[in-house]
C-alpha positions as CSV (number, residue, x, y, z in Angstrom):
1,X,87.6,-57.0,-49.2
2,X,84.9,-58.9,-46.5
3,X,82.3,-60.9,-47.0
4,X,81.8,-61.4,-43.3
5,X,78.1,-59.4,-43.0
6,X,77.0,-60.3,-46.3
7,X,75.3,-63.2,-47.4
8,X,76.6,-65.1,-50.4
9,X,74.6,-66.0,-53.6
10,X,75.6,-69.6,-54.5
11,X,74.6,-71.1,-57.6
12,X,74.3,-75.3,-57.0
13,X,74.4,-77.2,-59.9
14,X,73.8,-81.4,-59.1
15,X,74.0,-83.3,-62.3
16,X,71.7,-86.4,-60.4
17,X,68.6,-87.0,-58.6
18,X,69.0,-84.6,-55.5
19,X,68.0,-86.2,-52.5
20,X,67.9,-89.6,-54.2
21,X,70.4,-92.1,-52.3
22,X,74.1,-92.3,-51.7
23,X,75.6,-88.7,-52.9
24,X,72.2,-87.6,-54.0
25,X,71.6,-87.5,-50.5
26,X,74.5,-85.8,-49.6
27,X,73.7,-82.9,-51.8
28,X,70.3,-82.6,-50.6
29,X,71.6,-82.3,-46.8
30,X,74.7,-80.2,-47.8
31,X,72.1,-77.7,-49.9
32,X,69.8,-77.9,-46.5
33,X,73.1,-77.0,-44.2
34,X,73.5,-74.4,-46.8
35,X,70.5,-72.6,-46.0
36,X,70.7,-73.1,-42.4
37,X,74.0,-70.8,-42.6
38,X,72.5,-68.3,-44.4
39,X,73.3,-69.0,-48.3
40,X,71.2,-67.0,-50.8
41,X,70.3,-70.7,-53.1
42,X,70.0,-71.2,-56.7
43,X,69.4,-74.9,-56.9
44,X,69.9,-76.3,-60.6
45,X,69.6,-80.2,-59.9
46,X,68.9,-83.0,-62.9
47,X,65.6,-83.2,-60.9
48,X,64.3,-83.3,-57.1
49,X,63.8,-86.0,-55.2
50,X,62.9,-84.6,-51.9
51,X,61.9,-81.6,-50.7
52,X,64.6,-78.5,-51.1
53,X,64.9,-75.7,-48.5
54,X,61.8,-73.1,-48.7
55,X,63.6,-70.0,-49.0
56,X,65.8,-71.6,-52.6
57,X,65.2,-70.7,-56.1
58,X,65.1,-74.6,-57.7
59,X,65.5,-75.0,-61.6
60,X,65.7,-78.6,-62.7
61,X,67.8,-79.4,-65.9
62,X,66.6,-82.1,-67.0
63,X,63.1,-82.3,-65.7
64,X,59.5,-80.4,-65.7
65,X,56.4,-81.3,-63.9
66,X,56.3,-84.9,-63.6
67,X,58.7,-85.9,-66.6
68,X,62.4,-86.7,-66.2
69,X,64.9,-87.1,-68.5
70,X,65.1,-91.7,-68.2
71,X,69.3,-91.8,-67.2
72,X,68.8,-95.7,-67.9
73,X,67.7,-95.1,-71.5
74,X,70.1,-91.9,-72.4
75,X,72.8,-93.3,-70.3
76,X,74.3,-91.5,-67.5
77,X,77.2,-90.0,-69.0
78,X,75.1,-88.3,-71.8
79,X,72.8,-87.2,-69.1
80,X,75.1,-85.3,-67.0
81,X,76.9,-83.8,-69.8
82,X,73.5,-82.6,-70.9
83,X,72.6,-81.2,-67.5
84,X,76.1,-79.5,-68.0
85,X,75.6,-77.8,-70.7
86,X,72.1,-76.1,-69.9
87,X,73.5,-74.6,-67.1
88,X,76.6,-73.2,-69.1
89,X,74.2,-72.0,-71.4
90,X,72.0,-70.4,-67.8
91,X,75.1,-68.6,-66.7
92,X,75.0,-65.4,-69.4
93,X,71.8,-64.5,-67.6
94,X,73.0,-64.9,-64.4
95,X,76.2,-62.3,-64.0
96,X,76.2,-59.9,-61.1
97,X,73.7,-62.0,-59.7
98,X,75.4,-64.9,-58.2
99,X,79.0,-64.6,-56.5
100,X,80.3,-68.1,-56.8
101,X,79.1,-71.9,-58.6
102,X,79.3,-75.0,-56.5
103,X,79.4,-77.6,-59.2
104,X,79.9,-81.9,-58.6
105,X,82.3,-84.3,-60.9
106,X,81.4,-85.0,-64.5
107,X,78.8,-82.5,-65.0
108,X,80.6,-79.7,-64.8
109,X,83.3,-79.2,-67.6
110,X,81.4,-76.9,-69.7
111,X,79.9,-74.8,-66.6
112,X,83.6,-74.7,-65.3
113,X,84.8,-73.1,-68.8
114,X,82.0,-70.7,-69.3
115,X,82.0,-69.6,-65.7
116,X,86.0,-69.0,-66.4
117,X,85.2,-67.0,-69.0
118,X,82.4,-64.7,-67.2
119,X,85.1,-64.1,-64.1
120,X,82.5,-66.4,-62.0
121,X,84.4,-68.1,-59.3
122,X,84.1,-71.9,-58.5
123,X,84.3,-74.7,-56.6
124,X,84.3,-78.1,-57.4
125,X,83.1,-81.1,-54.9
126,X,85.3,-83.9,-54.4
127,X,83.7,-86.8,-52.2
128,X,86.0,-88.7,-52.6
129,X,89.9,-89.1,-53.7
130,X,91.4,-88.1,-56.7
131,X,89.9,-90.4,-59.1
132,X,93.3,-91.7,-60.9
133,X,94.3,-92.7,-57.4
134,X,90.7,-94.6,-56.7
135,X,91.5,-96.5,-59.4
136,X,94.7,-97.6,-59.2
137,X,94.3,-98.7,-55.7
138,X,91.4,-100.7,-55.9
139,X,92.6,-102.3,-59.6
140,X,95.5,-103.3,-57.7
141,X,93.8,-104.7,-54.6
142,X,91.4,-106.4,-57.2
143,X,94.4,-107.9,-59.1
144,X,95.8,-108.9,-55.6
145,X,92.8,-111.0,-54.0
146,X,91.5,-111.8,-58.0
147,X,88.4,-110.5,-58.1
148,X,87.6,-108.7,-60.9
149,X,85.5,-105.6,-60.8
150,X,82.2,-105.1,-63.5
151,X,83.1,-102.6,-66.4
152,X,80.7,-100.4,-65.4
153,X,81.5,-100.3,-61.7
154,X,82.3,-97.0,-60.5
155,X,86.0,-97.8,-59.2
156,X,86.8,-99.6,-62.7
157,X,89.1,-98.4,-64.9
158,X,87.5,-95.7,-67.5
159,X,89.6,-93.5,-69.6
160,X,86.8,-91.0,-70.7
161,X,85.4,-90.7,-67.2
162,X,88.8,-90.2,-65.8
163,X,90.0,-87.5,-68.6
164,X,86.5,-85.7,-68.3
165,X,87.4,-85.4,-64.1
166,X,90.8,-84.2,-64.7
167,X,89.9,-81.7,-67.2
168,X,87.5,-80.7,-64.3
169,X,89.9,-80.4,-61.8
170,X,92.2,-78.1,-63.9
171,X,89.0,-75.7,-64.4
172,X,87.8,-75.1,-61.0
173,X,88.9,-72.3,-59.0
174,X,89.0,-74.3,-55.8
175,X,88.7,-77.9,-55.4
176,X,86.6,-78.7,-52.1
177,X,87.8,-81.7,-50.1
178,X,85.8,-83.2,-47.3
179,X,89.1,-84.9,-45.5
180,X,92.4,-84.7,-45.2
181,X,92.9,-87.8,-46.7
182,X,91.3,-86.5,-50.0
183,X,93.6,-83.4,-49.7
184,X,97.0,-85.8,-49.6
185,X,95.9,-87.6,-53.0
186,X,95.3,-84.4,-54.9
187,X,98.7,-83.0,-53.3
188,X,100.6,-86.4,-54.4
189,X,99.4,-85.4,-58.2
190,X,100.9,-82.2,-57.8
191,X,98.2,-79.4,-56.8
192,X,99.0,-77.0,-54.5
193,X,97.4,-76.3,-51.3
194,X,96.7,-73.4,-52.5
195,X,93.5,-75.1,-55.2
196,X,92.1,-77.2,-52.2
197,X,89.7,-75.9,-49.8
198,X,88.5,-78.8,-47.0
199,X,85.4,-78.9,-45.9
200,X,83.2,-81.6,-44.0
201,X,80.1,-83.8,-44.3
202,X,77.9,-84.7,-41.9
203,X,74.7,-86.6,-40.0
204,X,71.3,-86.2,-39.4
205,X,71.3,-86.4,-35.5
206,X,67.5,-86.9,-35.8
207,X,68.0,-90.1,-37.1
208,X,71.6,-91.2,-35.6
209,X,71.4,-90.8,-31.9
210,X,72.6,-93.0,-28.6
211,X,70.8,-95.6,-26.9
212,X,69.3,-94.2,-23.3
213,X,71.3,-97.6,-22.0
214,X,74.7,-98.6,-23.1
215,X,75.0,-102.5,-23.6
216,X,75.2,-105.3,-20.7
217,X,79.1,-105.5,-20.1
218,X,78.7,-109.2,-20.0
219,X,77.9,-110.1,-23.8
220,X,80.4,-110.4,-26.3
221,X,81.4,-107.9,-28.7
222,X,79.3,-106.9,-31.3
223,X,81.1,-105.5,-34.5
224,X,79.3,-103.9,-37.0
225,X,80.0,-103.3,-41.2
226,X,77.6,-101.2,-42.8
227,X,77.8,-99.6,-46.6
228,X,78.6,-101.5,-50.1
229,X,80.7,-104.8,-50.2
230,X,83.2,-103.9,-52.0
231,X,87.0,-104.6,-52.5
232,X,88.0,-101.2,-51.6
233,X,86.1,-100.8,-48.8
234,X,88.3,-103.7,-47.4
235,X,85.8,-105.9,-45.9
236,X,88.3,-108.4,-46.5
237,X,90.7,-106.7,-44.1
238,X,87.9,-106.7,-41.3
239,X,87.1,-110.7,-41.6
240,X,90.7,-111.9,-41.5
241,X,90.9,-109.5,-38.3
242,X,87.7,-110.5,-37.0
243,X,88.3,-113.8,-36.9
244,X,92.4,-113.6,-35.9
245,X,90.8,-112.2,-32.8
246,X,88.9,-114.3,-29.6
247,X,86.3,-111.5,-30.0
248,X,84.9,-114.0,-33.1
249,X,84.7,-116.9,-30.6
250,X,81.8,-115.0,-27.7
251,X,80.8,-112.2,-30.4
252,X,79.1,-111.3,-33.7
253,X,80.3,-109.6,-36.5
254,X,77.2,-108.0,-38.5
255,X,77.8,-107.3,-42.5
256,X,74.9,-104.9,-43.7
257,X,75.3,-104.6,-47.2
258,X,75.2,-106.0,-50.8
259,X,78.1,-107.7,-51.9
260,X,79.8,-107.4,-55.6
261,X,79.2,-111.8,-56.8
262,X,82.9,-112.2,-57.4
263,X,83.9,-110.9,-53.7
264,X,81.5,-112.6,-51.9
265,X,82.6,-116.3,-53.5
266,X,86.4,-114.9,-53.0
267,X,85.4,-114.1,-49.0
268,X,82.9,-117.5,-49.1
269,X,84.7,-119.5,-46.2
270,X,85.1,-116.5,-43.8
271,X,81.3,-115.3,-44.7
272,X,80.4,-118.6,-43.2
273,X,82.0,-118.4,-39.8
274,X,79.2,-119.0,-36.9
275,X,79.9,-115.5,-35.7
276,X,79.8,-113.9,-39.1
277,X,76.0,-112.6,-40.5
278,X,75.7,-111.1,-43.7
279,X,72.7,-109.3,-43.5
280,X,72.4,-107.5,-46.8
281,X,70.5,-104.0,-48.0
282,X,69.1,-103.0,-44.3
283,X,66.7,-99.9,-43.7
284,X,67.0,-100.2,-40.0
285,X,71.2,-99.3,-40.3
286,X,70.4,-96.3,-36.9
287,X,68.9,-99.0,-35.1
288,X,71.8,-101.4,-35.7
289,X,74.3,-99.1,-34.5
290,X,72.6,-98.3,-31.8
291,X,72.7,-102.4,-30.5
292,X,76.4,-103.0,-31.7
293,X,79.6,-102.0,-29.7
294,X,81.4,-101.0,-33.0
295,X,81.6,-100.1,-36.2
296,X,84.8,-101.4,-38.6
297,X,85.6,-99.3,-41.7
298,X,88.9,-100.6,-43.1
299,X,88.3,-99.1,-46.9
300,X,91.4,-98.7,-48.9
301,X,90.2,-95.2,-50.4
302,X,87.7,-93.2,-49.3
303,X,86.3,-89.6,-49.2
304,X,84.4,-88.4,-45.5
305,X,83.3,-91.6,-43.8
306,X,79.5,-90.4,-43.5
307,X,79.0,-94.1,-41.9
308,X,81.5,-93.4,-39.5
309,X,79.9,-89.9,-38.6
310,X,76.3,-91.8,-38.6
311,X,78.2,-94.6,-36.0
312,X,79.3,-92.0,-33.8
313,X,75.8,-90.2,-33.9
314,X,74.3,-93.8,-32.3
315,X,77.2,-94.3,-29.4
316,X,78.9,-96.9,-32.0
317,X,82.8,-97.2,-31.1
318,X,84.7,-96.6,-34.9
319,X,87.3,-98.9,-35.9
320,X,89.2,-97.3,-39.0
321,X,92.4,-97.3,-40.9
322,X,93.9,-94.2,-42.0
323,X,91.9,-93.4,-45.1
324,X,88.9,-93.2,-43.7
325,X,89.7,-91.8,-40.0
326,X,88.2,-87.9,-40.6
327,X,86.2,-88.3,-37.7
328,X,88.0,-91.0,-35.7
329,X,91.0,-89.6,-33.1
330,X,93.1,-92.5,-32.2
331,X,92.5,-93.6,-28.5
332,X,90.4,-91.0,-28.2
333,X,87.5,-90.9,-30.2
334,X,88.3,-94.3,-31.9
335,X,90.8,-96.5,-32.8
336,X,92.8,-96.8,-36.3
337,X,95.3,-98.6,-38.4
338,X,97.1,-98.5,-41.4
339,X,95.8,-99.4,-44.8
340,X,95.7,-103.3,-44.8
341,X,97.2,-103.9,-41.4
342,X,95.4,-106.3,-40.1
343,X,97.1,-107.8,-37.5
344,X,96.9,-104.4,-35.4
345,X,93.2,-104.2,-36.9
346,X,92.9,-107.4,-34.9
347,X,94.7,-106.5,-31.8
348,X,92.4,-103.7,-31.5
349,X,89.4,-105.8,-31.5
350,X,91.1,-108.0,-29.2
351,X,91.6,-104.9,-26.8
352,X,88.2,-103.4,-27.4
353,X,86.7,-107.1,-26.3
354,X,89.3,-107.3,-23.5
355,X,88.6,-103.8,-21.9
356,X,85.3,-102.6,-21.8
357,X,86.3,-100.0,-19.8
358,X,88.3,-98.4,-22.4
359,X,85.1,-99.0,-24.9
360,X,83.0,-97.2,-22.6
361,X,85.9,-94.1,-22.6
362,X,85.7,-94.0,-26.6
363,X,82.3,-94.4,-26.9
364,X,81.6,-91.1,-24.0
365,X,84.5,-89.5,-26.2
366,X,83.0,-89.9,-29.7
367,X,79.8,-89.2,-29.1
368,X,80.5,-85.6,-27.8
369,X,82.8,-85.4,-30.9
370,X,79.4,-86.2,-32.9
371,X,78.5,-83.2,-32.3
372,X,80.8,-81.0,-34.2
373,X,79.8,-83.6,-37.6
374,X,76.0,-82.5,-38.2
375,X,74.2,-81.6,-41.3
376,X,74.2,-78.2,-39.9
377,X,77.4,-77.9,-38.5
378,X,78.4,-79.0,-41.9
379,X,76.5,-76.3,-43.6
380,X,78.5,-73.6,-41.8
381,X,81.6,-74.7,-42.3
382,X,80.9,-75.2,-46.2
383,X,79.5,-71.6,-46.5
384,X,82.6,-70.4,-44.7
385,X,84.4,-72.7,-47.3
386,X,82.9,-70.3,-49.8
387,X,83.3,-66.9,-47.8
388,X,87.5,-68.0,-47.5
389,X,87.7,-68.7,-51.6
390,X,86.4,-65.2,-52.5
391,X,88.1,-63.8,-49.9
392,X,91.2,-64.7,-51.4
393,X,90.1,-64.0,-54.9
394,X,89.8,-60.3,-53.6
395,X,86.2,-60.3,-54.2
396,X,83.2,-59.5,-52.4
397,X,79.0,-60.0,-53.5
398,X,78.2,-57.7,-55.8
399,X,75.5,-55.4,-55.6
400,X,72.4,-56.5,-57.7
401,X,69.7,-58.4,-57.6
402,X,69.0,-62.0,-56.8
403,X,68.5,-64.3,-59.0
404,X,64.4,-65.1,-60.0
405,X,63.2,-68.4,-61.6
406,X,61.6,-66.7,-64.6
407,X,65.9,-65.5,-65.2
408,X,67.6,-69.2,-63.6
409,X,65.5,-71.4,-66.5
410,X,65.9,-69.2,-69.2
411,X,68.5,-71.1,-71.2
């Protein structure tokens, strides 16, 4: 049965403050893209941080008017578990009014169990690689460097968190993977292609756009890193490669992001080089990207490289490890290297430093490719992923009444 001519009614469950920073911003952009693609949305976030699509029904789980459950007091794990139980309790009243449930990690276990009992298809967002893989590779690199992660760090080993996420993996109808690298980490753990469905994230082209004029060719190369300065992002690889390249004699390496203190201490000697500037957290990232030649992201594990999408939108050429090369086609829209391959990365920096014509060609191709990874495009891709999931299950949107706020908030 085809869903091609019918909308899809989606319960979108998000266990945090939608529209806040990081994945909360990702979720917010995702629902905007879904609304534009034609999905009929029932949004169940913990709370709301930015205006949501006008046509969506919204029923927060952990907020009422101006009151919110304080995550810092309750604890994030307890809060997201409460959100999960509330959404699960609502499902009985939603049978026949929703076609699919979109869930996010750590806040989905009871929802997925209840949905399975009621026969409602589910998809589980995978914003990063398989969590066990991520914890293991980050821990190994930390030991190699002699840097200890704080116990509450998102990539520090946490048995309770890992077991909960792996239980969620096993219950979801499909796992939503935003990159081929993410898919590979699940296939390597024994999942089948049938369990995984691809989609993408994107960037806001109203904020991230190229400068009208290109940078003057006679200037030194400017390389930029943007993001959390953590071991998993491979900032140490970028610094080593930069200092091996003659680009460091004439150019600048700008680092926009906050460092883990132990990591910064370990890298202190390289950070002290006169060509390196640590900018800290910045609110002018789009302008930094427009004024830089290349952006570097040598991560050892990654989901969808949002910062690279934003960078190519600004005309900044990506240098990416294979863990985050989703939108970086080697020698066409950027340059890629194997994870941890400092020598190759150094050679690539040198090549772009010396060959500005190649830099110009890569810039032009990456700007064109960026048009396919806006948040609007991502919404269409995700809507098609929903449709694909339903068609593979032999389901189509069932006739019935649409949800309303009174129904969805009952629990």
